[in-house]
N, C-alpha and C positions, 0 to 999 in steps of 0.2 A: 526304030520302033515302028511296027506295022500299024495300019489304020485300026484294026481290031483291038490291038493293045492300047492305043491312044484312047479309044472309046471306053475300054474297060477301066482305064486309069481315071477318066473323067467321071464315070459312074461311081467309082469308089470315093472320089473326092466329094461328090454330091451327097452320098450316103453319110460320109463322115461329118459333113457340114450339118446335116439334119440331126445326127446322133449327138453332136456336141453342142447343139443349140439349146436354149432354155425350153424345158418341157418337150424337147425333141420335135419342135414344130417351127417351120419357117414359111413365109409367103414366097411366091415366085419372085416378087420384086426385091425381097431381102436377099435372095440367092444371087440375083443379078447384081445387086449393089455390093455384096460381100466379095464376089468373084471379079468385080470391076469389068463386067461384060459391057462393052461400049458399042460394038458393031451389030448390025442386024443378023449377020451370019452367026455370031457368037450366041446371041439370044435364041436364034433358031435351033442351034445345036443343043442348048439347054432344054428347050421344049421337047425335042425329040428324045433326049435322055430321060426326062421326067416321064414321058409316055412309056418308054421301054420299062423303066423301073416299076411303074404302076402296073403294067401288064404282067410283070414277073412277081407281083405281090410283095415287092421289097419295100414299097412305100404306099401310103394311102393318100388320095387326093380328095379334098372336099372344098368346094368353092375355090378360093384362091390359096388354100393352105395345103402344105405337104408335111406329112408327119409319119413317125414310126410308132406303132402301137406298143410293142413289147420291149423296146430298147431300155426304158427306164427300169422295168421290172427285172430284166435279165442282168443289167449292170449291178443292181443292188444285190441280187442273189449271189452273183459271182464275188462281190466284195465281202458279203457277210460270211461266205464259206471259206475265205482265204485267211489263214492265220498269220500270213506274212504282211498283213496290212497295218501300217502305222500312220499316225497323224502328227503334224507338226507345222512349224512356220518355215516358209521358204526364204532362203537368202541366196540371191543370184549375184555372182561375181561379174566384174566388168567384161570378162571373157565369155560370159553366157552360161557357165557351169553353175548348177544349182546345188545347194546344200540344205537339207531339211533338218531342222533342229527339233528333236523330240525329247520328251521328258523321261521316257522309259528306256533310252539307249545311251550308252556312254559316248558313242561316236555319232556324228551327223551322218545322214544318209546322202550319198553323192548322187546327183541327177545329171546326166549328160544333157546338153542343150537339145538334142533331138527327142528326149523323153520328158521335157518340161511341159510340153503341150500348150495349154492355154493359160497356164499359171504365170503370175507376175510376182515381182519381189514383195516380200512381207505377207503374201497370201497364206492363209491357213489351208493346208492341203492334206489329202489322203494319198499315201504312197504304197505301192506294192514293191516289196524287196525282191530283187531279181538275182542277186549274187553279191560278191564282195571282191574288192581289189586284193592284190598280193599282201598288202599291209593289214588286211582284215577289215578295212573300212567298207561298210555295206553300200551297195549300189541299188538304185531303184528307179521306178518310173511313176510319174504322177498320174493317178487314175481319177481323181476328183478334186474339185476346188470347193472347200467347205465355206470359206468366207474370204472376201477380198480384203487385202491388208491396207489399202488406201482408199479414201473417198475421192481423192482428186490427184492429178498429176500436172506437171508443168512441161512446156515445150515451146517450139517455134513453129508458127503456121507458115506453110509454103503453098503457093498457088501453082498447081501443076498444069492445069488447063482451065478453060472457061468455067466449068462446073466441077472441077476436081481439086480438092484441097487435102493436103497431108500435114499432119503434125509430127515433127521430129522431136522425140522426147529428149529432155535435158538430162534426165537421170541415167547414170551409166548402167545401172542394173536393169533398166527397162529397155530390153533388147530389140524392141520392135517399134515401127512407126504406127500412126493411127490415121484413119481416114475420117473426114468430116463432110457431111452433106451440107449444101448451101444453107438449108433452113436451120442448121445447128451452129452457125458461125458466131451468132450473138454479137454482131457489129465488128468482129475481128477482121483484119485485112492482112494481106501478104506481108510477111516479115515481122508480125507482132509476136511478142512473147505472151503466152496465154496459159491460164489454168483451165484444165478440162477434166471431164469425168468419162469413165468407160460406160458406153451404152450396152454393147454386146460384142462378144468375140466367139465365133462359132467354129473356126478351124485354124490350126497353126499355119496353114499355107495361105490364109487370107489375112488381110489387115483387120485389126479390131476397129470398131466404130466408136467415135468419140463425140461428145457434145461440149462446146466451149462454154465455160461458166463466167469467166472474167478475163479482161485484157490488162496485162501488166504494163504494157508500153512497147515501143519499138525495140526489137532485139538489138542488144549492144548498148542501149541507154543505161545510165546509172540506176535509175529506179527499177527498170525491168530486170537488170542483173541482180540487184539486192533482193527485190521481192521474189524473184524466182528461187533464190537460196532459201528463203522462208518456206515457199511452197514445196520445194524438194524435201524439206524436213517437216512437212505436215503442219506448218504454222501459217497463220494469217495475222496481219498487222491490226486490222480494224476490229473493234469490239462490236458485238451484236447491238442493234439499237436499244433493245430492252435492258441490256447491261448498262449502257451509257445513261439511259433514262433513270435507272435505279440509282446509279452513282451520283447523278446530278441533284438528286433529291436529298442527299445527306447534308445536314447543316454544317456550315463552316465554323461557327462559333462553338466553344466548349460550354456546355450547360453548367450553371453555378452549382446545382445539386450534385453533379458528377465530380466537380472539383472538391466539394465538401467531404466526400467519402474517401478521398485519396490522400496520400502523403503529399503535402504541398512543398515542392522544391523550387518555386518560382523566384525566390529571393537568393538562391544559391548561384555561384558563378559556374554556369554550365556552358559548354562550348562544343562546336562540331568541327571535325576535320575531314574534308572530302576532296575529290578531284575538282579542278577549276570549273569543268563543264557539268558537274553533277547538279541535279535538281531534286532527286529523291533522297533526302537526308534521313536515314533510318536509325542512326545511332548518335548519341551525344555523351559527353564525359563530364564528371565532376571529380575533384581530387583534393584531399587535404591530409596533413600529418596530424595524428592524434597525440594527446599528451604522453602516451606510453611509447611514442616513437614509431608506431605502426602506421601504414598508409590506409586511408579510407577512400576506396575507389568506387565511384558510382558509374555504372554503364546503363544508360537510359535508352530504351528501344521504343520506337513508334508503336503505339498500342493499336495495331491494325485490327485485332479481333474485336475491339469495341465496336467497330463499324461493319465488320464482315460477319453478318448473321449466317450461321450454318444453314446449308441447303437453299439459300437464296440464289437468285440468278447470278448475282455478283460473285458469290462464293463458288458456285458451280463452274463459272468461267475461270476464276482464279485457280481452282483445282485442276481443271483441264489443261491450262497453260503450264502450271507447275512452277514456273520461274520466269523472270524477265530475261530478255535476250539482248546482249550488248554487241551490236554489229558495228562495223567501222564508222558508219556515218549516221547511225540512229539507234535508239533504244526501243525495243518492242516490250512494253511493260506488262507485268503480270496483272496489275490493277489499272483501271482507267486513270488518266493523268490528273483528273480532279482529286483523286485520292493520293496517287503515288507522288505527285509533285505539289499537291495542295494540302488537303485536309490532314493527311498522315505525316507529311514531310516536316521534319523538325527544323523549320526555317527560323532564322534569328528574329528576336523581338516579337514572338507570337506565343500565346499559351498553347501548349500541346499535351495531349494525353500520352502517357508513356507507361511502359512496364519495365521496372528497374531492378537490376541486380547490384546490391551493395555488398562490397567485400572488404573486410579488414585483413590486411596482408602484412606479415612481419617483414622487417628489413631484408631477410634472407629469401623472400619470395613465397613463404609458406602461408597458405590460407588459414587464418585464425578463426574467423567468424563470417557469417554472411546472412543476408535476407533477400527475398524476392518479393517486391511490392508493387502494387499499382500506384502510379504517381502522376503529377502534373508538373511540367517544367516550362521555363521561359528562357530559351537560349539567349545568352548575352553576346555571343561572338561566333561568326562563321569563318573558319580558317580554310584556305586551300592547303594542300599538302606543302606546296612551296612556301607559303606564308608561315606555316607552322615550323618548317625547317629553318627559316631565318631566325625565329625566336629561339629554337633549339641551339642554333649557332651563336647566339648572344645578342641578337637585336632586342632593344628595349620595347616592351609592350605592356599594356595594362594587365594582360594575362601571363606575364613572364613567370610569375611565381608558380602558377598552375602548370604551365608547360614544362618548366624546369623540374617540378616535382614528379609529374607523370612520366617524363623522360627517364629520370632516375629509376622509377619503378619498372618501366618497360625494359630497361637494360638488365635489371635484376631478374625479371621474369624470363627474358630471352636466354640469359646465361643458364638459369636453372633448368629451363626446358631442354636445352641441348645436352646438359649434363645428365639428364634423366632419360635421354634416348630419342629425342626428336631428330628428324633428318632435315638437313639444311639444303634445300634445293634452290637453285638460282637460275632461272631461265629468262631469256630476253623477251621484251614486250614491245614489238614494233608498233609505232604510231604513225599516222599519216597526216600530212598537211594537204587538205583538199581545196579545190576551187569551188565556185558556186554551183558548178554542175556535177560535183562529186569526183572530178578527175584528180588522181593523186599527183601532187607537185613535188613532194618530198617525203622520204621515209626516215624516221628517226627511231632510235632505240630508247625507250623510256628508261630513265635512270632511276634506280631504286634508292631512295633516301631514307633516313632513319624515321622521318615522320610516318612513312608507310608501316615500318616495323612497330612504331608506337601504337597505332590504331590496331594493328594485327594482334599484338600481345594482349591488349585490353579486351578485345573481342574473344580471343581464345580463352582467356581466363574466365570470362562470363559464361561462355558456352560449356566449359569444363565444370564450372561451379553448379549450374542448374542441373546438369546430368548427375553430378555427385549428390545433389540435394535429394533427388528421387531415390538414389541408393540408400541414403540415410533414412528416408521415410520407410523404406522396406525393412531395414534393420530394426527400426523401432517397433514395427508392426508385425513382422513375421520372420521368425528365425530361418525358415526355409527360403526366404526371398523369392517366392513364387513369381514367375513372369506374369501371371494373371492378376497379381495384386500390384496395383500401381504400374500397369504397363506403360512403357515410355518409348519415345521415338528417337533412336540414336543415330548419330553419324558414325558409321563403322568403316574400318579400313583393315582388310586382311593382310597377312604376311605375303610378300611377293613370291612368285613362282621360282623355285631354286633352279629349274631348268632354264628359264629365261635369263636369270642372273649368271648362270654358267656360260650362256651364250655371250653375254657382255664380257665375261672374263676371257673368253677365247678371242674376242675382237680386240681387246686392249693389250693382251699378252704380247703380240708381235711388235708393239711399239714401246715395250719396256715397262709396262705397268702391271704389277701383280695384284690381282683381286681374288683373294682366297674365299670361295663360297663355302666349301666344306659341306658338312651334313646339315648345318643350320645357318641361318642368316640373322644378323643383328644390325640395328641402326648404326652401331659403332663402326662395323665393317664398311657399310655404305658411306658413312660420313668420311671415313679415312680415304676412300677412293675419290670422293668429291673434293676433299682437301688437296689430294695429290695433283689434281688437274686444275686447281684454282689459279686464275690469272694466266692460263696458257690458252693456245688456240683450240685445245681440246675441251675446255671447260663446258661450253654450252652443248657440245656434241655428246659428251658423256652424261651430262645432266639430262639431256633429252632421251638418250638410250635407257637411262635408269628409270625415268618417269614412265616410259612405255612398258618397262618390265614390271612395274609395280601393279598391284591389284587396284581396281577402281574403287574409290570410296563410294559408299552407298548409304541408303536410309533403311533402317530396320528396327523392329522392336526387340530383336535378339542381339544382345550386346556382346561383341567379341573384341571391343576396344578399338583404338585407332593406332595402327602400327606406325604410320608416318609421323604423327605428332607425339607418339610415346605416351598417350593418355589411356587409362583404363576405362574411363567414362567420359563420353563426349557427345554433344548434341549441337544442333544449329538453333540458336535463340535470337541472334542479333540482327537478322535482316528480313523481317516479315513483309516488308513492302515488295521485295523482289524474289522471295523464296517461300513457297507454300509449306515446306517442312517446318519452318519457323512458326508459321501460323498454328500448325498442329501442336507444336511444343508449347506455345503460349496457352492454347486451349486446355491442354493436359494439366499444366501447372495451375492455372486458374481454377480448373475443375477440382483438383485435389485440395486446393486451399479452401474451397467451399464445401468439400465433402462429396463432390459429385464425380462420377466416372463417365467420361465423355467419349472414350474410344475403347473398343475391345482389342485384344492382342491380334485377332484375325483381321480386324479392320486396319490396324496399323501395318500389318504384313502386306496387305494389298496396296495401301497408300505408299509404303516404302518402295514397292516394285514400280508403281506408277511415277512417283517423284524422281526416282533414280533414272528411269527411262527418259523423262522429260529433261532432266539435267544433261544427259548424254546427247540428246538431240540438240539442245541449246549450244553446247560446247562445239558440236559439229558445225552448226550454222555460223557460230562466231569464227571458227577457224576457216570456214569456206569464205567468209567475207574478207578476212585478212589475206588469204591466198589470192582472191579475186583482185584486190587492190595491188598486191605485189606483181601479179601478172600484168595488170593494166599499166603499172609504172614501168615495167621492163619492156612492154610492147612498144614504148617510145624510145627504147635504147638499143634496138637491133644493131648488132655490129660493135657495140661498145664493149670495152674490156673492164673486168672487175677482178678483185682479189677474192678468192674463196678458199674454204677449207673442206677437204673431202669428209663427208659425213656418213657415207655408206658405200660399200663396194659389193657388186653383185656380178653374176655371170653376164648379164645383159648390159652392164654399164656402171657408171660412177655417179653417185649423188654428191653434189657440191652445194654447200651453203655459202652464199655471198656474204662476206663479213659485215659490210657496212649496214646492210638492210635485213640481215638474218632471213634470207629468202632462199629456198632450196630449189635447184633445178637438176637436170640429169644430162650427162654426156653419154650418149648411147655408144655401144661397142662399135657400131658401124662408122662412127665419126672419129674413132681413134685410128687414123690412117697412117701414122708414122711407123707402125709395126703391127705384127699379129700378136694380140694380147690374149693370155690365157688366165683364167681365174684360179688362183692358188688358195685352196680352201683352208689350209693350215695357217697361212699368213694373212688370210682375209685381204688379199691384194690381187690386182691385175698385173701380170708380169709379161713384158715383151719377150717374145721367143728369140729374137735376134739380138736386141740391144740389152736385154736384162733390166730395162727400165721398169720401175714398178709404181703403181698408184695404190696408196694405202691410207687407211683411216687416219685422219689428223694431218695429212700432208697439205701444205698451203700451195695453191696453184693459181695461175691466171686463166680466166675463162672469158669467152666471148658469148654474148647473147645471140643465139642462132635463130630461134623462133619462139613464138608464144601462142597459146590457144586459150582464148577467154572462155570458150564454151566448156572445155575440159579443165580449165584452170591449171594448165601445165606449162612448164618452161623448159625448153631444150637449150642446152649450152654446148659449146665446143671449146677445145683448147685454144687459148689465144696464141 
């Protein structure tokens, strides 16, 4: 490249920097900082370039500022005259390719990495459509950033030189590093995991500038790793001071006048069953058999809405969070601990305010009658799941009669539910034994016992009953059952995508399993497949494939039923300490009981989208924390051999799930050195060209831990 060409390129770079900066204005010092000009010669080169551009009237200089007068006007004019401009949310893959999700197009707009410009993952952007791929998918380039998708990011601070600091982002889809000026370090030092915000980014060829807002700890430490997972998912653990202050002012004692206006259940035998390490007890049970032989089941739920005043700082924070998050070594609660573990928690031997669903259920499991009432309880017994299971198995206890009775009812409800079309998924739940520093010492698969089923069936019955209750109110009031009359907040689950199910059928066909999807899918077909692989090494793999093929359950005022459970009407009522949708349901029910309308259909629509999104984020964070601990555990096992089952086969390698700890790693194609393997699409297998040896879904193989990457939470395996 000639000297003239190099100068021209540098001039173009400076012009682009100014054009892409806020208000199309930069100071000389900002340009020096953004371009990382460190030598006197480089700064001298910039000054000469600014002089030439000013003489050519391509830029204006005033005091220390450099700006373009007409840039903003012309860019707006061009955008407004172009009919191929669309707006949407940017999703950037780990490889750097972007996809803009728009409301008015069936397909996402694909953006190559060179056309993403200054946009980052989750940004709301304006896109110019430039063409389409062979398959019809539109392609485009980002021309404007309407709104940044994140308020903060997480990464690791690296000291490059005395005054030079760079943050390497942890988020896979944030494809660039950030530079930090010394005055914006906020006490952070080399090697710290940090939360930071974007100050400005003026050109794709320059690093964006960041300001560190908090230090999570040294990179690699347990706290830093866990807290960075929260930050990656737009969460923070601490509550704002004003929220803590509000919560601490709530009285612990239940007022006598409040007890007087409620149904008093304090003399009844009421008990809780929860995990051994649980502190937020939000549901309790009572059970007896009536003279007519029917069961009388009481499901008593913490009355969170009594304390959660709408639009208060406490309510706003709970709504923003949407849900509690259960990470491997800690809980990030939706409500401050003074409420979640104290005031609202249905602890034994304490008076507590509750909202109860009483159900009279026939011996065949059919609901005969019900009521939903504000109550006060005094739990007489706190069972762990394991303690309750001992009583189920015959151990004598003062609550033996109640446990035996509710166990009989739960078995009836379970059998009836599956007969009526519920799907019986069974997926493993890995648990970790951690030392005081959070290092995993052991991985165990949590055993599913009937005590879990017992609580699940009682909660499902209550959730179903309150949703049916609103439907009955509509029938009594309006033959048209208008959605605007008694709007409600449902937990809905759509039918699965038949194309995805056909993909599963293709995967299991080569291993001798027939899964007939046909033109329609039913829970019976799915259950038959799950039954066929039960107690085989394919059980968890097929369950996992099926779960990924299912539609995601969501919250909505528009009821389409719950396909997975086989319920026509279903809501979430039983966990308001840890789920905001349950708070909404309680408010709706209380409002209708007093003749008030507390939410409109449109409000519930927005809340449904928000709560569904917060739930997805929480699930991602929980999975990330499990994967982190699995990678940590195996990072101490390099070279060790494990038995695993092939859980996926692709052109680039084999996914293997290690049986004992249900942890998935990958054997890359380059590590299959015994032969040249080719991917056989029909058989979903890798087949050796010389030996004919194949690796197929469900095959059990021995693997060796080759390497682990805590930052990416990845495990590389090799054949043993």
